[in-house]
C-alpha positions in Angstrom: 6.5 17.1 -0.3 6.8 14.1 -2.9 8.0 11.0 -2.1 10.9 9.6 -3.1 12.0 7.0 -5.7 14.6 5.9 -3.6 12.0 5.1 -1.0 9.7 3.4 -3.2 12.7 1.0 -4.4 13.5 0.9 -1.0 9.7 -0.8 -0.1 9.7 -2.0 -3.2 12.7 -4.3 -2.3 10.8 -4.9 1.5 7.9 -6.5 -0.5 9.9 -8.7 -2.6 9.4 -11.3 -0.7 5.6 -10.6 -2.0 3.5 -12.1 -5.2 2.7 -9.8 -7.4 3.7 -6.2 -5.5 3.1 -3.5 -8.5 2.7 0.0 -8.6 1.7 3.2 -10.6 3.5 6.8 -10.4 -0.4 9.1 -9.4 1.3 13.1 -9.2 4.9 12.4 -6.6 3.4 10.0 -4.7 2.6 6.5 -5.8 0.1 3.4 -5.4 0.7 0.1 -4.1 -0.6 -2.8 -5.5 -0.7 -6.3 -4.8 -1.7 -8.8 -6.8 -4.4 -6.4 -9.1 -5.9 -4.7 -6.0 -4.8 -1.8 -3.6 -3.3 -2.1 -0.3 -1.7 1.5 0.2 1.1 3.7 -1.7 3.4 5.8 -0.6 3.0 8.6 0.3 4.8 12.4 0.9 8.1 9.3 2.1 5.7 7.2 3.7 4.7 3.8 4.1 0.1 4.1 4.6 -1.8 0.7 3.7 -5.7 0.5 3.7 -7.3 -0.1 7.3 -8.6 -3.4 6.6 -9.6 -5.0 9.7 -6.6 -8.3 9.3 -4.6 -5.1 8.9 -6.2 -3.2 12.5 -5.2 -6.8 14.0 -1.8 -6.5 12.7 -1.3 -2.3 13.9 -3.4 -2.7 16.5 -1.7 0.8 17.7 -0.4 2.0 14.3 -0.4 5.5 13.3 -4.1 7.4 11.4 -2.1 9.4 8.9 -3.9 11.0 5.9 -2.4 10.5 2.8 -3.8 14.1 1.1 -5.6 16.5 1.8 -9.3 15.2 2.2 -8.6 11.2 1.6 -9.7 8.5 4.1 -7.1 7.9 6.7 -4.6 5.7 6.3 -2.8 3.5 8.4 1.5 4.1 8.5 3.6 0.7 8.5 6.7 2.1 10.5 8.8 -0.9 11.0 9.0 -1.3 6.8 12.7 -3.0 8.0 10.2 -6.7 8.7 10.1 -8.7 5.4 8.3 -11.6 7.0 5.8 -8.9 8.6 5.3 -6.8 5.8 4.9 -10.3 3.2 1.8 -11.1 6.7 0.2 -8.1 6.2 0.6 -7.5 2.6 -1.5 -11.0 2.1 -3.7 -9.7 4.9 -4.7 -7.1 3.2 -4.8 -9.0 -0.2 -7.8 -11.5 2.1 -9.4 -8.2 2.9 -9.2 -6.7 0.0 -12.6 -7.3 -2.9 -11.5 -7.9 -6.2 -10.8 -4.7 -8.7 -13.1 -3.8 -11.1 -13.0 -5.1 -15.3 -11.9 -2.5 -16.8 -13.5 -0.6 -19.2 -13.6 -1.0 -22.6 -13.2 1.1 -25.3 -15.5 2.3 -27.7 -15.0 1.1 -31.5 
């Protein structure tokens, strides 16, 4: 099942209080970024985030789900209506994750 554009728009609206949220479409799903770092995505209309130490501390009871077959488990955000919680979660994820690798330079 592919994710709907409507669910993506809902999540983006809920994350509007967080600086630098962007997304990229990939095979009918959506990868979410905060200031250039991959924090998770929308998979089958589920908002899943990486299981970083801070995310686990903020969501100790969160269900662990696979975004797709063969992937690593991620945490299900089951309360996307709580904007304040999402802002705290996004900041915590950002702080936990390494800086993105610089892009490859094109050969001339």
